[in-house]
C-alpha positions as CSV (number, residue, x, y, z in Angstrom):
1,M,-4.4,10.0,12.0
2,R,-3.2,6.5,12.8
3,K,0.2,5.7,14.2
4,E,2.7,4.0,11.9
5,G,5.9,2.9,13.5
6,G,5.5,5.2,16.5
7,S,4.9,8.5,14.7
8,R,1.8,10.0,13.2
9,S,1.3,9.6,9.5
10,K,-0.6,11.6,7.0
11,V,-2.1,10.5,3.6
12,V,-0.3,12.2,0.7
13,T,-2.5,10.5,-2.0
14,S,-4.9,7.6,-2.0
15,D,-6.8,5.2,-4.3
16,K,-9.5,2.7,-3.6
17,L,-10.0,-0.4,-5.7
18,Q,-13.0,-2.8,-5.6
19,I,-12.0,-6.2,-7.0
20,E,-14.4,-9.1,-6.6
21,N,-15.4,-9.2,-2.9
22,K,-12.3,-7.2,-1.8
23,T,-11.8,-3.5,-1.2
24,I,-8.1,-2.5,-1.6
25,Y,-6.8,0.8,-0.4
26,V,-3.5,2.1,-1.9
27,D,-2.1,5.0,0.1
28,L,1.0,7.0,-0.2
29,K,1.7,8.2,3.4
30,E,4.4,10.1,5.2
31,N,5.6,10.4,8.7
32,D,8.7,11.5,10.5
33,G,10.6,8.6,9.0
34,G,9.7,9.6,5.4
35,R,7.2,8.4,2.8
36,F,5.9,4.9,2.3
37,L,3.3,3.0,0.4
38,Q,0.6,1.3,2.4
39,I,-1.7,-1.3,0.8
40,A,-4.6,-2.5,2.8
41,E,-7.1,-5.2,1.9
42,L,-10.6,-5.4,3.5
43,S,-12.3,-8.7,2.8
44,N,-15.1,-10.3,4.9
45,D,-14.6,-7.7,7.7
46,R,-10.9,-8.6,8.0
47,R,-8.1,-6.1,7.2
48,S,-4.6,-7.0,6.1
49,T,-1.9,-4.3,5.5
50,V,1.5,-4.2,3.8
51,V,3.8,-1.3,4.2
52,I,6.6,-0.6,1.7
53,P,9.2,2.2,2.2
54,C,9.6,4.5,-0.7
55,S,13.2,3.3,-1.1
56,G,11.7,-0.1,-1.9
57,L,9.1,1.0,-4.5
58,P,11.3,0.6,-7.6
59,V,12.1,-3.1,-6.7
60,F,8.4,-3.7,-5.7
61,L,7.1,-2.2,-9.0
62,E,9.7,-4.3,-11.0
63,S,8.4,-7.4,-9.3
64,I,4.8,-6.5,-10.1
65,Q,5.8,-5.9,-13.8
66,K,7.4,-9.3,-14.0
67,I,4.3,-10.9,-12.7
68,K,2.1,-8.9,-15.1
69,N,4.3,-10.0,-18.0
70,N,3.9,-13.6,-17.1
71,M,0.1,-13.2,-17.1
72,E,0.0,-12.2,-20.7
């Protein structure tokens, strides 16, 4: 297991997306601090990661929905 914020984390559930030349991993993880969403992108052998605490998921999903609505 990898360290996240100083404590060990475990994967609760996970999904892997292949979009164009990118591989995106969406993981729900938990550690001593609670659950969090980790989104990691692997592109051209480079990895970028964003971590969102579960308390921020409703706001994050609302933002994604707004963007989706503007795409239609």
